[in-house]
MIDRENGU-700829 format. One record per residue: x, y, z of N, C-alpha, C in turn; residue in three letters. Coordinates in steps of 0.05 Angstrom, whole numbers, padded with zeros to 5 digits, always signed. Example, Ala and Ser with C-alpha at 12.3 -4.5 7.8 and 13.67 -1.06 7.14 Angstrom:
% residues 2
+00264-00114+00156+00246-00090+00156+00264-00066+00156Ala+00257-00045+00142+00273-00021+00143+00258+00001+00157Ser
This chain:
% residues 373
-00188-01165-00277-00208-01185-00279-00211-01200-00252Met-00236-01203-00243-00241-01219-00219-00247-01248-00226Thr-00247-01265-00206-00252-01293-00212-00280-01297-00223Thr-00298-01280-00216-00326-01283-00226-00328-01277-00256Ser-00307-01263-00267-00307-01257-00295-00295-01280-00312Asp-00283-01300-00299-00271-01321-00315-00292-01339-00327Met-00288-01345-00352-00306-01364-00366-00289-01387-00377Thr-00300-01411-00377-00286-01434-00386-00301-01448-00408Phe-00286-01460-00427-00298-01476-00447-00294-01505-00440Gln-00313-01522-00446-00311-01551-00438-00287-01564-00452Pro-00273-01580-00436-00252-01596-00447-00263-01621-00461Val-00286-01630-00451-00297-01656-00460-00324-01652-00473Phe-00331-01628-00482-00356-01623-00497-00380-01632-00481Asn-00379-01629-00455-00402-01634-00437-00411-01663-00437Leu-00395-01682-00447-00401-01710-00444-00399-01718-00415Lys-00419-01730-00405-00418-01739-00377-00429-01767-00374Arg-00416-01784-00358-00392-01778-00343-00367-01778-00360Pro-00349-01761-00352-00322-01759-00365-00305-01781-00352Ile-00292-01797-00368-00276-01820-00357-00247-01816-00365Leu-00230-01814-00345-00201-01813-00349-00189-01837-00335Ile-00173-01853-00349-00162-01878-00336-00135-01885-00348Ala-00120-01899-00332-00093-01908-00341-00075-01911-00317Gly-00051-01921-00321-00033-01927-00298-00023-01902-00284Pro-00017-01905-00259-00005-01883-00244+00020-01873-00259Cys+00038-01892-00266+00063-01886-00280+00065-01903-00305Ser+00077-01891-00325+00086-01906-00349+00112-01920-00341Ala+00111-01947-00341+00134-01962-00331+00150-01974-00355Glu+00135-01989-00372+00147-02001-00395+00128-01996-00419Thr+00138-01999-00443+00121-01996-00466+00099-02017-00466Glu+00106-02041-00459+00086-02063-00459+00064-02057-00438Asp+00072-02048-00415+00052-02042-00394+00033-02021-00402Gln+00043-02000-00415+00026-01977-00423+00007-01986-00445Val+00017-02001-00465+00000-02009-00487-00020-02030-00479Leu-00012-02048-00461-00031-02069-00451-00054-02056-00436Thr-00048-02036-00420-00069-02022-00405-00088-02008-00424Thr-00076-01994-00444-00092-01979-00462-00111-01997-00478Ala-00101-02019-00488-00118-02038-00503-00139-02050-00485His-00132-02054-00459-00152-02065-00440-00174-02045-00435Gly-00169-02019-00439-00189-01999-00434-00205-01991-00459Leu-00195-02000-00482-00209-01993-00507-00237-02005-00507Lys-00256-01989-00515-00284-01998-00515-00299-01994-00489Gly-00286-01982-00469-00299-01978-00443-00309-01949-00440Gln-00308-01934-00461-00318-01906-00460-00298-01887-00448Gly-00273-01895-00446-00253-01877-00435-00248-01853-00453Val-00249-01829-00443-00245-01805-00458-00216-01797-00460Asp-00200-01805-00440-00173-01796-00439-00156-01818-00425Leu-00134-01825-00437-00116-01845-00425-00094-01829-00410Phe-00091-01835-00385-00072-01821-00368-00048-01839-00361Arg-00025-01827-00358-00001-01841-00348+00020-01820-00341Ala+00031-01823-00317+00052-01804-00308+00078-01811-00320Gly+00091-01791-00332+00117-01794-00345+00139-01783-00326Ile+00133-01760-00313+00151-01749-00293+00135-01750-00267Trp+00147-01763-00246+00132-01768-00221+00146-01753-00198Lys+00133-01732-00188+00145-01719-00164+00139-01736-00139Pro+00160-01747-00128+00157-01766-00106+00163-01751-00079Arg+00151-01761-00058+00154-01749-00032+00183-01751-00022Thr+00196-01774-00027+00223-01778-00018+00241-01787-00041Arg+00267-01780-00041+00284-01789-00062+00289-01819-00061Pro+00294-01831-00084+00298-01860-00084+00274-01875-00095Gly+00250-01863-00093+00227-01875-00105+00227-01871-00135Ala+00211-01887-00150+00210-01885-00179+00199-01858-00187Phe+00215-01842-00201+00208-01815-00208+00200-01811-00237Glu+00192-01833-00250+00182-01831-00277+00202-01840-00298Gly+00192-01850-00320+00209-01860-00342+00220-01837-00359Ile+00206-01814-00358+00216-01791-00374+00208-01793-00403Gly+00225-01782-00420+00219-01778-00448+00210-01804-00463Met+00222-01827-00458+00212-01851-00472+00182-01855-00469Pro+00171-01848-00446+00142-01851-00441+00125-01835-00460Gly+00135-01813-00470+00120-01796-00489+00116-01811-00515Leu+00136-01826-00524+00133-01842-00548+00113-01864-00544Arg+00112-01875-00520+00092-01896-00514+00064-01885-00515Trp+00060-01861-00504+00034-01849-00505+00025-01842-00534Leu+00045-01835-00550+00038-01830-00578+00028-01855-00591Lys+00040-01878-00585+00031-01904-00595+00003-01911-00585Arg-00002-01904-00560-00029-01909-00549-00050-01896-00566Val-00046-01871-00572-00065-01856-00588-00068-01867-00617Lys-00045-01875-00628-00045-01886-00655-00060-01913-00656Glu-00056-01930-00636-00066-01957-00637-00095-01959-00627Glu-00102-01942-00608-00129-01945-00595-00148-01922-00603Thr-00137-01900-00611-00154-01876-00617-00162-01861-00593Gly-00152-01869-00569-00159-01854-00544-00139-01831-00541Ile-00149-01806-00537-00131-01784-00531-00115-01789-00505Pro-00092-01776-00502-00074-01782-00480-00068-01757-00464Val-00062-01761-00438-00055-01739-00421-00032-01748-00402Thr-00016-01729-00394+00005-01734-00374+00009-01708-00358Thr+00023-01711-00335+00028-01689-00317+00052-01673-00326Glu+00049-01646-00324+00072-01628-00330+00077-01611-00305Val+00102-01607-00299+00109-01591-00275+00129-01569-00281Ala+00140-01568-00306+00159-01547-00314+00153-01539-00343Thr+00165-01517-00351+00162-01508-00378+00174-01528-00398Ala+00196-01541-00390+00208-01561-00408+00189-01585-00412Gln+00175-01593-00391+00155-01614-00394+00134-01606-00415His+00126-01581-00414+00106-01571-00433+00117-01573-00461Val+00141-01564-00466+00153-01564-00493+00156-01592-00503Tyr+00165-01611-00486+00168-01639-00494+00141-01651-00502Asp+00121-01646-00486+00094-01657-00491+00082-01646-00517Cys+00087-01620-00522+00077-01608-00547+00090-01622-00572Leu+00116-01629-00569+00130-01642-00592+00117-01669-00598Lys+00107-01683-00578+00097-01710-00582+00067-01711-00585Phe+00054-01688-00586+00026-01687-00592+00008-01696-00569Gly+00017-01693-00544+00000-01700-00521-00025-01682-00522Ile-00048-01695-00519-00074-01681-00524-00082-01662-00501Asp-00077-01671-00476-00086-01655-00453-00063-01657-00432Val-00058-01635-00418-00038-01634-00397-00053-01633-00370Phe-00040-01644-00349-00051-01639-00323-00029-01629-00305Trp-00037-01611-00286-00020-01600-00266-00026-01614-00240Ile-00005-01626-00228-00009-01642-00204-00011-01626-00179Gly-00019-01640-00157-00024-01626-00132+00001-01613-00120Ala+00024-01625-00124+00049-01613-00113+00058-01589-00130Arg+00048-01587-00154+00054-01564-00170+00034-01541-00166Thr+00009-01548-00163-00012-01527-00159-00006-01511-00134Thr+00007-01523-00115+00013-01509-00090+00034-01488-00093Val+00049-01488-00116+00070-01469-00120+00063-01449-00142Asn+00056-01425-00136+00048-01405-00157+00070-01400-00178Pro+00096-01402-00170+00118-01398-00189+00117-01419-00210Phe+00113-01444-00202+00112-01467-00221+00088-01465-00240Ser+00065-01458-00228+00041-01455-00245+00044-01433-00265Val+00056-01410-00256+00061-01388-00275+00080-01396-00297Gln+00100-01412-00291+00119-01421-00311+00105-01438-00332Glu+00087-01455-00323+00071-01472-00342+00053-01455-00358Ile+00039-01436-00345+00021-01418-00359+00036-01402-00381Ala+00059-01392-00375+00075-01377-00394+00083-01395-00418Asp+00090-01420-00412+00098-01438-00433+00074-01445-00451Ala+00050-01445-00441+00026-01452-00456+00013-01428-00470Leu+00022-01404-00464+00010-01381-00476+00011-01382-00506Glu-00011-01376-00519-00013-01378-00548-00021-01405-00559Gly-00025-01424-00541-00034-01451-00550-00064-01454-00542Thr-00076-01475-00551-00103-01481-00544-00105-01509-00531Asp-00084-01516-00516-00082-01542-00504-00100-01543-00479Ile-00118-01563-00476-00133-01565-00452-00116-01572-00428Pro-00122-01561-00405-00107-01566-00381-00125-01574-00358Val-00118-01595-00343-00132-01604-00320-00116-01595-00295Leu-00129-01583-00276-00114-01572-00252-00123-01587-00227Val-00105-01603-00216-00111-01616-00191-00111-01596-00167Lys-00127-01602-00147-00126-01585-00123-00098-01586-00111Asn-00090-01565-00096-00064-01566-00083-00064-01587-00061Pro-00041-01597-00055-00039-01620-00036-00050-01612-00008Val-00048-01586-00002-00059-01576+00024-00086-01563+00018Asn-00105-01563+00037-00132-01552+00032-00133-01522+00031Pro-00122-01511+00009-00122-01482+00005-00138-01475-00020Asp-00163-01467-00016-00181-01461-00038-00170-01439-00056Tyr-00158-01419-00045-00149-01396-00060-00126-01404-00079Lys-00109-01423-00070-00087-01433-00087-00099-01447-00112Leu-00120-01463-00107-00132-01477-00129-00144-01457-00150Trp-00159-01438-00140-00170-01417-00158-00148-01401-00170Val-00127-01395-00155-00104-01380-00166-00091-01393-00190Gly-00089-01420-00189-00078-01435-00211-00095-01432-00236Ala-00122-01434-00232-00140-01430-00254-00138-01401-00266Leu-00134-01382-00248-00132-01354-00257-00107-01350-00274Glu-00084-01362-00266-00059-01359-00281-00062-01370-00309Arg-00074-01393-00311-00078-01405-00338-00097-01388-00355Leu-00118-01379-00342-00138-01362-00356-00125-01337-00366His-00108-01324-00350-00095-01299-00359-00076-01304-00381Lys-00066-01329-00384-00048-01336-00406-00064-01341-00432Ala-00090-01339-00431-00107-01342-00454-00119-01369-00458Gly-00115-01387-00439-00126-01414-00440-00155-01413-00430Leu-00172-01428-00444-00201-01429-00437-00211-01457-00432Arg-00198-01476-00446-00206-01504-00442-00192-01515-00418Arg-00204-01510-00394-00192-01517-00369-00213-01533-00353Ile-00204-01554-00339-00221-01569-00320-00206-01572-00294Ala-00220-01579-00273-00208-01583-00247-00210-01612-00239Ala-00190-01621-00224-00190-01649-00214-00188-01647-00183Ile-00208-01659-00170-00208-01661-00141-00196-01688-00133His-00172-01686-00119-00158-01711-00112-00154-01713-00082Arg-00167-01696-00066-00165-01698-00037-00141-01683-00027Gly-00139-01682+00000-00119-01665+00013-00103-01680+00034Phe-00077-01675+00035-00061-01688+00055-00069-01680+00083Ser-00066-01699+00102-00072-01693+00130-00054-01711+00147Ser-00052-01703+00172-00036-01718+00191-00054-01737+00207Tyr-00045-01762+00209-00061-01782+00224-00072-01804+00207Gly-00084-01824+00219-00096-01846+00205-00125-01841+00199Asp-00132-01843+00174-00159-01839+00165-00167-01861+00145Phe-00192-01862+00140-00201-01881+00120-00189-01876+00093Lys-00185-01850+00086-00175-01842+00060-00145-01836+00061Tyr-00132-01840+00039-00104-01831+00036-00103-01801+00037Arg-00121-01788+00022-00123-01759+00022-00152-01751+00028Asn-00156-01736+00049-00183-01730+00058-00198-01715+00035Leu-00223-01724+00029-00237-01712+00006-00244-01682+00011Pro-00252-01676+00035-00262-01648+00040-00280-01640+00017Arg-00301-01655+00013-00319-01651-00010-00328-01623-00014Trp-00332-01609+00009-00343-01582+00007-00326-01563-00010Gln-00300-01567-00010-00283-01549-00025-00288-01552-00055Met-00291-01577-00064-00297-01582-00092-00325-01571-00099Ala-00344-01574-00080-00371-01564-00085-00370-01534-00087Ile-00354-01521-00070-00351-01491-00072-00341-01483-00100Asp-00322-01499-00110-00311-01492-00137-00332-01495-00158Leu-00348-01516-00156-00370-01520-00175-00390-01496-00174Met-00396-01487-00150-00415-01466-00147-00404-01439-00157Gln-00379-01434-00152-00367-01409-00161-00363-01408-00191Glu-00357-01431-00203-00351-01432-00232-00369-01454-00244Phe-00395-01448-00249-00413-01468-00259-00406-01479-00286Pro-00390-01465-00302-00382-01475-00328-00357-01492-00328Gly-00345-01496-00305-00320-01511-00302-00326-01540-00297Leu-00315-01558-00313-00318-01586-00309-00300-01594-00285Glu-00311-01610-00267-00296-01618-00243-00297-01649-00242Val-00274-01661-00242-00271-01690-00243-00259-01700-00217Ile-00268-01723-00207-00259-01733-00182-00238-01755-00186Cys-00214-01751-00176-00193-01771-00176-00196-01789-00152Asp-00211-01810-00155-00217-01827-00132-00193-01843-00124Ile-00174-01848-00141-00151-01865-00135-00134-01851-00113Ser-00129-01825-00117-00112-01811-00098-00127-01804-00072His-00153-01801-00074-00169-01797-00050-00168-01822-00032Ile-00172-01845-00045-00175-01870-00030-00148-01882-00021Cys-00130-01885-00040-00104-01897-00034-00106-01927-00031Gly-00130-01939-00034-00134-01968-00031-00158-01975-00049Arg-00156-01998-00062-00176-02005-00082-00202-02014-00071Arg-00203-02023-00045-00227-02034-00035-00249-02013-00030Asp-00242-01988-00030-00263-01967-00026-00266-01949-00050Ile-00254-01957-00073-00256-01940-00097-00285-01938-00106Leu-00299-01961-00107-00327-01961-00118-00345-01943-00102Ala-00344-01945-00075-00362-01929-00059-00355-01899-00062Glu-00330-01893-00065-00322-01865-00068-00330-01854-00095Thr-00328-01871-00116-00337-01863-00142-00367-01857-00142Ala-00382-01874-00128-00411-01869-00127-00417-01843-00112Gln-00401-01838-00091-00404-01813-00076-00399-01789-00095Lys-00379-01791-00112-00373-01769-00130-00396-01766-00150Ala-00407-01788-00160-00430-01786-00178-00454-01773-00163Tyr-00458-01781-00138-00481-01770-00123-00478-01740-00118Asp-00453-01731-00117-00448-01702-00113-00446-01687-00139Leu-00453-01701-00161-00455-01688-00187-00429-01680-00199Asn-00407-01694-00193-00382-01689-00207-00386-01696-00236Phe-00370-01684-00253-00372-01688-00282-00361-01715-00291Asp-00343-01726-00274-00331-01752-00283-00310-01761-00263Gly-00295-01782-00271-00276-01795-00254-00249-01798-00267Leu-00228-01795-00251-00201-01803-00259-00194-01828-00242Met-00186-01850-00255-00181-01875-00241-00155-01886-00251Val-00138-01896-00233-00113-01909-00240-00118-01939-00246Glu-00109-01947-00270-00114-01975-00280-00087-01986-00290Val-00082-02011-00282-00056-02024-00288-00061-02053-00294His-00047-02065-00313-00052-02094-00319-00046-02112-00296Pro-00026-02105-00279-00019-02121-00256-00014-02102-00232Thr-00035-02092-00220-00032-02071-00200-00012-02077-00177Pro-00012-02102-00168+00005-02108-00145+00035-02106-00152Asp+00041-02107-00178+00069-02104-00186+00076-02076-00196Gln+00057-02057-00192+00061-02030-00202+00085-02017-00188Ala+00100-02000-00202+00123-01987-00191+00116-01963-00173Trp+00092-01955-00174+00083-01933-00156+00053-01936-00151Ser+00045-01930-00126+00016-01930-00118+00002-01956-00125Asp+00015-01978-00119+00004-02005-00126-00023-02010-00113Ala-00027-02001-00088-00050-02008-00072-00076-01995-00082Ala-00074-01974-00098-00098-01959-00106-00106-01964-00135Gln-00092-01982-00149-00098-01986-00178-00115-02011-00183Gln-00131-02010-00204-00148-02032-00212-00138-02044-00238Leu-00146-02069-00244-00141-02080-00270-00163-02069-00289Thr-00158-02071-00315-00179-02062-00334-00206-02076-00329Pro-00205-02102-00322-00230-02117-00317-00244-02107-00292Ala-00229-02101-00271-00241-02090-00246-00252-02062-00251Gln-00239-02047-00268-00248-02020-00274-00275-02022-00289Tyr-00277-02040-00308-00302-02044-00323-00325-02052-00305Ala-00319-02070-00286-00340-02079-00267-00349-02056-00250Glu-00330-02040-00240-00338-02017-00223-00356-01998-00238Met-00348-01991-00263-00365-01973-00279-00393-01983-00283Leu-00395-02010-00288-00421-02022-00294-00439-02020-00270Gln-00428-02020-00246-00445-02019-00222-00451-01991-00211Asn-00438-01971-00223-00443-01944-00214-00470-01933-00225Leu-00483-01916-00210-00509-01905-00217-00506-01874-00220Val-00513-01865-00244-00514-01836-00249-00543-01827-00243Arg-00545-01806-00226-00572-01797-00218-00578-01770-00231Arg-00603-01764-00235-00612-01738-00246-00605-01716-00226Ala-00599-01693-00237-00593-01670-00220-00617-01661-00204Val-00641-01662-00217-00665-01655-00203-00689-01667-00219Thr-00713-01662-00209-00737-01672-00223-00760-01653-00217Thr-00779-01653-00235-00803-01636-00231-00825-01650-00216Asp-00820-01674-00206-00840-01689-00193-00850-01674-00168Asp-00876-01668-00165-00886-01652-00143-00882-01665-00116Pro-00884-01691-00114-00880-01705-00089-00851-01702-00079Asp-00833-01705-00098-00804-01701-00092-00799-01673-00082Phe-00809-01653-00096-00804-01625-00089-00816-01619-00061Leu-00840-01629-00056-00852-01624-00030-00836-01637-00007Ala-00828-01662-00012-00812-01676+00009-00786-01662+00014Ser-00773-01652-00007-00748-01638-00004-00752-01612+00011Met-00773-01598+00005-00778-01573+00019-00782-01577+00049Glu-00797-01598+00056-00802-01605+00084-00775-01611+00098Asn-00759-01628+00086-00734-01635+00098-00715-01611+00101Cys-00714-01595+00080-00696-01572+00081-00705-01551+00102Arg-00731-01548+00106-00741-01530+00126-00733-01540+00154Ser-00735-01566+00158-00726-01578+00184-00696-01574+00188Ala-00681-01578+00166-00652-01574+00168-00645-01545+00175Ile-00659-01526+00163-00654-01498+00169-00658-01492+00199Asp-00679-01504+00210-00685-01499+00239-00663-01512+00256Glu-00654-01536+00249-00633-01549+00264-00607-01533+00262Ile-00601-01523+00238-00576-01507+00234-00576-01482+00252Asp-00600-01469+00254-00602-01446+00271-00596-01453+00300Glu-00607-01476+00308-00602-01485+00336-00573-01492+00340Glu-00560-01504+00321-00532-01510+00323-00515-01485+00327Ile-00521-01465+00311-00506-01439+00313-00510-01427+00340Ile-00534-01428+00350-00540-01417+00377-00524-01432+00399Asn-00523-01458+00396-00509-01475+00416-00479-01469+00415Leu-00468-01466+00390-00440-01460+00388-00433-01433+00400Ile-00452-01414+00395-00448-01387+00407-00447-01389+00438Ala-00465-01405+00449-00465-01409+00478-00439-01421+00487Glu-00429-01441+00472-00403-01454+00479-00381-01433+00479Arg-00380-01416+00459-00359-01396+00457-00361-01375+00479Met-00385-01370+00489-00388-01352+00512-00374-01365+00536His-00377-01391+00540-00363-01405+00562-00333-01405+00558Leu-00325-01408+00532-00296-01408+00526-00284-01381+00534Val-00298-01360+00529-00288-01333+00537-00286-01330+00567Lys-00306-01342+00581-00305-01341+00611-00281-01355+00621Glu-00275-01379+00609-00251-01394+00617-00226-01377+00611Ile-00226-01363+00588-00203-01346+00582-00198-01325+00603Gly-00220-01313+00613-00217-01293+00634-00205-01306+00660Val-00215-01330+00667-00205-01343+00691-00176-01350+00688Ile-00168-01360+00665-00140-01367+00661-00122-01343+00662Lys-00132-01321+00651-00116-01296+00651-00113-01286+00680Lys-00134-01287+00696-00133-01278+00723-00114-01294+00740Glu-00113-01320+00735-00097-01339+00752-00069-01344+00739Lys-00064-01332+00716-00039-01336+00702-00033-01365+00696Asn-00054-01379+00686-00052-01407+00680-00048-01410+00650Val-00030-01429+00643-00024-01434+00615-00049-01442+00599Ala-00050-01433+00574-00072-01440+00557-00073-01470+00551Val-00050-01481+00545-00048-01509+00537-00053-01528+00560Leu-00074-01545+00557-00081-01565+00577-00082-01592+00563Gln-00059-01606+00560-00058-01630+00543-00078-01652+00551Pro-00080-01657+00577-00098-01678+00586-00127-01672+00579Glu-00135-01647+00581-00162-01639+00574-00167-01643+00544Arg-00147-01635+00528-00150-01638+00499-00154-01668+00491Phe-00137-01685+00503-00139-01713+00497-00166-01725+00505Arg-00175-01717+00528-00201-01727+00538-00224-01717+00521Ala-00222-01692+00512-00243-01681+00495-00244-01695+00468Leu-00220-01700+00457-00219-01713+00431-00230-01742+00433Arg-00222-01756+00453-00232-01784+00456-00262-01785+00461Glu-00272-01766+00476-00300-01766+00482-00316-01759+00457Ala-00307-01741+00441-00321-01734+00417-00320-01756+00396Leu-00298-01771+00395-00296-01793+00376-00316-01815+00385Gln-00318-01820+00411-00337-01841+00420-00365-01833+00414Arg-00372-01808+00420-00399-01798+00414-00405-01799+00384Arg-00385-01791+00369-00389-01792+00340-00394-01820+00329Gly-00378-01839+00338-00382-01867+00330-00410-01877+00338Ala-00418-01870+00362-00444-01879+00372-00467-01868+00354Lys-00462-01844+00343-00483-01831+00326-00477-01834+00297Asn-00460-01853+00290-00455-01859+00261-00443-01836+00246Glu-00425-01821+00260-00411-01799+00247-00382-01808+00243Leu-00371-01802+00220-00344-01812+00213-00322-01799+00230Ser-00301-01813+00235-00278-01802+00249-00267-01777+00235Pro-00268-01777+00208-00258-01754+00193-00274-01729+00199Glu-00301-01733+00200-00318-01710+00206-00313-01699+00234Phe-00311-01718+00253-00307-01709+00281-00280-01694+00284Ile-00259-01704+00270-00233-01690+00271-00235-01662+00259Ser-00249-01659+00237-00252-01633+00224-00269-01615+00242Leu-00290-01626+00254-00307-01610+00272-00291-01600+00296Phe-00275-01618+00308-00259-01610+00331-00239-01589+00323Leu-00227-01592+00300-00207-01573+00290-00220-01545+00287Glu-00244-01544+00275-00257-01519+00271-00265-01506+00298Ala-00276-01522+00316-00284-01512+00343-00259-01501+00357Ile-00237-01515+00356-00213-01506+00370-00202-01481+00358His-00203-01478+00331-00192-01454+00319-00208-01430+00327Gln-00234-01432+00328-00251-01410+00337-00246-01404+00366Glu-00242-01425+00382-00237-01421+00411-00210-01407+00415Ser-00190-01414+00398-00164-01400+00399-00169-01370+00394Ile-00184-01364+00373-00188-01336+00367-00202-01321+00390Asn-00222-01334+00402-00237-01322+00424-00220-01317+00448Gln-00205-01338+00457-00189-01335+00481-00164-01318+00477Gln-00153-01318+00453-00130-01301+00447-00138-01272+00450Glu-00162-01265+00441-00171-01238+00445-00173-01230+00474Thr-00184-01249+00491-00187-01244+00519-00159-01241+00532Ile-00141-01259+00526-00115-01260+00539-00098-01235+00532Ile-00101-01225+00507-00085-01203+00498-00097-01176+00504Asn-00121-01175+00515-00133-01149+00522-00117-01136+00545Glu-00108-01111+00539-00094-01095+00560-00070-01111+00572Asn-00056-01125+00555-00032-01141+00565-00007-01132+00551Thr-00006-01107+00543+00018-01097+00529+00043-01099+00545Ala+00040-01097+00572+00063-01098+00590+00068-01126+00601Asp+00051-01146+00592+00054-01173+00602+00066-01190+00581Gln+00082-01211+00589+00093-01230+00569+00071-01245+00555Pro+00074-01250+00529+00054-01264+00514+00056-01294+00519Ala+00033-01307+00517+00032-01336+00520+00046-01349+00497Ser+00060-01370+00502+00076-01383+00481+00060-01402+00464Gly+00038-01412+00474+00022-01432+00459-00007-01425+00461Asn-00020-01423+00438-00048-01414+00438-00068-01436+00432Leu-00059-01461+00433-00079-01483+00430-00098-01483+00453Trp-00123-01483+00446-00144-01480+00467-00153-01508+00477Ile-00158-01510+00502-00168-01536+00512-00191-01531+00532Asn-00205-01509+00526-00228-01502+00543-00222-01502+00573Asp
């Protein structure tokens, strides 16, 4: 079976927007129940709370464990809201099944490990439990699709994806870079798959949650996962990115859901004009990049002839700073400029590496292939 043969059934019966909310971690029974009752009546489809928490470093709060499952059971009994928690092992799956957890989610640190995903898939085989799959912590599209494939091969069909952004090195506006295009690619490859945006983990800070939620709506995501806590500043994990139930309600009230398209002739004509202009600009951009790579190859020839090292740190720093300044002047985000520079450099690496390694079987290989034009 190829990925194109995979079919998915809706987890949420195509209700849009899909709303998943609750604390990052289940800390105490009172905290869990207070949050759940605060969310009751706000249209929440699924109450979320982490029971087992994979932390980056030891010593951090790693989840309350089994007692939290009893608290989630009480949430469902008292509020009527279905519940979900993260599973990372087969034992987690078995424990959740015993307590009647409605939906499981696979976290970013688990999606990145095919062995762990397969273990979960094997444990779920023969069940009809819905599963939400977060993107891997690193920007690897194939790993994300691979996790969906493993669950699908185990017979599961009620599967949805959660886009929670990707780890990166350096200071950025976001805790985890959205890299929106990867989620859009998933939507296009699997049009029947519900894709939900976890704005809390993308942002890492509550002051930009609303604008990121609106961005997700504008990109036609099926819904949102948001971390909500009765006293966010006292949360045992991820305090900076959580909202109170009242703040969550206010954010939802101010969000705008837009139509996917319209038959209005003026709209269609305007869109066609703009898209035609974009196509022309894109062609010009490709031609300019091709010219740039021609110069990159010329530089590679010169370096090879003079036996000059490929790595030129001062040039790289100057190039990065210049591009950031130009980007800011033209209202382009630092994140975009960093990604653009990364892509340009990777292609430059490939181009100059080919030049340097031509007919150099008897010559020592260069130790560092970072390109600096």
